[in-house]
C-alpha positions, 0 to 999 in steps of 0.5 A: 797676857799678850799673845804672840802670833803671825798673820798673812795677807796679800795686801795691795801695794797701794794700801801699803804705800798709804800706810808707810811709816817713815820716821827715824830716831837717833840710833835707830833705823827707819821703821817701815810697815810690816806685811804678811808673806805667803807662809802666813797665807798658807798657815791661816788657810790651814787654821781655818780648815782645822778649827772648823773641822776639829775644834770642840766648840763649833763657831760660825765664821760670820759677821758676829765673829768678825766683830769679836775678833776685831775687839779682841785684837785691839785689846791684845794690842793696847790693853790699857787703852793708852795709845789708840784713839777713839777715832782709830777705833771708830775707823777700824769698826767702820771698815772691819766690823763685818769683813774680817770673817770674809778676809779669813776665808780668803786668807787675806790679812791686810786688816790685821797688819793695817791695825798693827802698823797704826798701833806701832806708829803711835807707840814708836812716836810716843817713845821717841818724844819721851826719850827726847824730852825726858830730862825736862819732863822730869824736872817739871813734875810736881810731886806735891800735887794731889792727883792719882793714876788709874791702875787698870784702864781696860774697862774705861773708854779709849782716849777721845783725842790726843790730849787725853792720850797725852794725859794718860801717858803723863801720869804713867811716866810720873808714876814710874819716876815717883817709884824710882824717887822712892828708891833714893835715885836723883832726877839725872839718874832717873832720866838716864835709866828711863831713857835707856828703858824706853830706848830698849822698848823702841828698839824692840818695836823697830825689831818686830817682824812680820812673823810677830804680827801674824802670831798676834792676829792668828792667836786673837782669832784662835782664842775666840774658840777657847783660851787653850787654842793657839797658833805656834809659829816655827820658833814658838813650836821650838820653844814649846818642845823645849818646855815639854822636854826641859833639856836646855841649860838655865835656871828653870823658870817659865817667863812671860811679858807683862807690859814692859816687864819680864814676869816669872810665871812658874818655876820648874820643880827641882830646878836651880831657881826652885832650889835656890828658893828666892825667885818666886812666881809673879816676880818681875825681872828688871835686870840681868847680869852675867857672873858674880861681878858682871854689869847689871843690864836693864831689861825692862822693855826688851823682847822676851826672847832677848831676855830669855837668851840672857838668862839661859847659859851653860851649866855651872855658870852664874846669872844674877837677876834684879827683880821686883818681888811679887809681894813688893808694895811698890815698884821701887822695891828691888832684890838681887838674886844669884843663881847657878845655872844647870841642865834639866834632868827629868829625874829631878822632877819625878815623884818624891817620897818622904816620911814625916812625923807629927804629934797627935792630940794624945801626944803620940808620934804618928808617921805619915808618908808624903808623895810629892808629884810635880807632873804626870810624866812618862818616858814614851820613847823608852816605853815604845822601845820595850825598856823594862825600866822606863820612867813613869809617874805610876811606876815611881809612885808604886815603888815609893808607896811600898818604901813608905809603908815598909817604913811604918807610914800609917797613911799616905798624902799625895801632894798635887799642889802646883801640878799642872797636869801631863799624861792622861795615861798616868793619871789613870794609872795612878788612880789604879794604885788606890782602887780595885778597878773601875773608870777614872774619867769620862771623855766627851768628843766634839760629836758628843760621843763619851768614852771611859778611861780607867782601870779595866782589870782588878789588881792589888791596890793600897787600901789604907788612909789616903789624902790628896792635896791640891791648890789653885794651880793643880790642873788637868790630870791633877784634877782627874786624879783628885776628882776620881779619889773624891768620887770613889770616897777613896780618900780626902781632898784637902787644900783649895779649889783647883784651876778648872782646866777640863779640856783636852788639846792636841798639837797638829801640824800646819804647812807653816807652824802648828795649831794646838786646838781643844778637841774634847772635854773631861768629866769626872765619874760622877758626871761633873765636868772639871771645866771652870769649876775644878775640884772643890776640896772636902776640907778647905785651906786658906786661899793663897791665890785669888780665884777671881784673878787666877783660874780657868774661869777668868780666861776669855772664852773659857768653856762653861761647866756642865755635867753628863750622866755618872759612870758606874763606880764603887764607893770605898768608905763613908768619909762624908760621915766623918767630915763634920768632925774632921773640919772641927778638929782642923778649925781648932788647930789652925786657930792656934797655929802661928803660921796659919794665923800669919797667913790669914793676916797676910791674906786679909791685908792683901784683900784690902788692897785687891780692890784698889783702883787708883794710886796716888802720885803725891810723893809724901802720900806714897812714902807714908803708904809705903811705911805703913805697909812695912810697919804692918808686915813687921807687926804680922811677922813679929806676932808669928815669931813671938807665938813660935818662941822666937825673937821679934825683929826690929825691922824688916831690913833685919829679916832681909839681912838674915835671909841674905846669909842663908846658903843657896848653893844647892841650886844644882839641877834642872834648868831652862828659861822659856817664853810662856807656853799657852798652857803655862800658868803662874804658881807659888807655894808658901813654905817655911821661911825660918832657917831652923825649920828647913827639915820641917814640912810646910804648915799646910802639909803638916796640917794635912797629915794631922787631918789624915791621922784624925780620919784614920778611924773612918778608913776602917772596913766597918765604915764602908759606904753603901754601894750604888 
């Protein structure tokens, strides 16, 4: 993810004169170099002071850090190594390898701006030339030639000269043209579309501000401490607060820029996009249109905040999005999604309960209560005001729990899938609904002092069968809750390995902007950190996410896992004794379940493509690969349909038409489009895709209920675990 940030410097007039960029493009004003101002100098002074004094990780701002900062900054600017040349890199290392640390201490930022202006010059000139020559370049492309493009150049060397850089760009341009040709577009239409796209990108480059440069540079510095330490400019601070309060109007999606694309990172639970059901995390938005008939505007290459402004809008209005689905096999696959905007309503994101019925191995109907918790929330303002009816996760779950038990629930499943965390107070309070008393989490400060949080006084609690569902996107407070339930052997943890965010951040004011920094670390009552490792389920489900691509451990400079002494705590049941039996029953069920078999086939197919490093630029080869992927997907879908007693499809197009007929008019609550905030992460949840199954639980939730029914005998009082 490109980090947006700001920098400050009192650079000399001589240096700025040397770096002056003076070129113009038809329709664009002359681009001049960017430079810091006094606000940025103030901000970097405050950042250095707070990081040195308060951050959990103690780093020396020395020559070693200087080199790390330079490398991180260069890759933030040009991650695909396609614009800066090796000669640029050599020059910057010669000048700044051992000087950036000294400049930071003096609040000087000229190096950050000089590097950025060089990068900006390279990109602007590249775009200018491409726009001018694009029709000719397209006509000269030979799509019968057997050549390939490298998909990820991050580990490759920088271009040795301009000729190498030209070749990298040529192949990238050819790949984009090829993708559009596969959608049936003619050369003239492709040239018009790409010229518009590159002009948008050039306009974005021309519209960059000093503030943008500082934010990139300041965050390259902050990220050396850990991936959750960030500088917020005043504008970013405002968006961060919007993301926390969710009080704007829109569709309810968190967005980020990835290359030239606006990518969906996650959907606000119960928001219009989430309810409508078509837009998914990792989808890329390539076009936005207003109303039911407004013209579709190409947004590839536009600034993120510009795209956000286009997607936001008043409640009740319509926005149409053209997206490249996350599951698309190539960029030429497009889908139009119609969403009705609405306002954010906190109540829509509170805990929700339902009673589901399953048939056990003996054919009996069993009732299991499910409590879905999207986030750990608390209305602190109402609480401080003494409002007896203030909303909180714990209070809502307590109420829902009573309702489900009164309706005959034999066990409770707490669904924390895609719950990215929230209030620590609420995580502790929620554990208290399921244990008599005791610690919930240990928190170690930067000075190594460890404190305990938990349920200090005994009070009534639910003693029956309990399971917790997690996935790779369950993080922070979710991991505290799941880890505590597991450590107490109070319930089963089901799903996939969680995210692994075991650190605590605070947002602190600067004289200009804000700094979010990591000040402490979570530990389970067992003594294990949740950092990096997360929570490992007792029974694992097929992993929808690639843990090598998503999770704390893949983030740069993530803190390592460690452990401290365990805190005294009780053990409620001997659930370990029944685990072999429960896993055996689980394996038998999913081996016969069409939805699980379909999921595993999909994951196997994705795994084959996961290690792919190159992509063919031969038109017939790409067309063949595309048809093979569609045939494979169709075969998998039809095997699932036949196993469920449904009619097979003649083509995937038939399935697409059926999906298009579904009613999506229920997108009525909670909305906001937001640029990605530092702790936002992508998340997806598989659910039922058949129209007739709308009232049925998704396959994983249904399987969790079966496991809990199997486990009921192990939650009896005579199966109590030995106390420590």
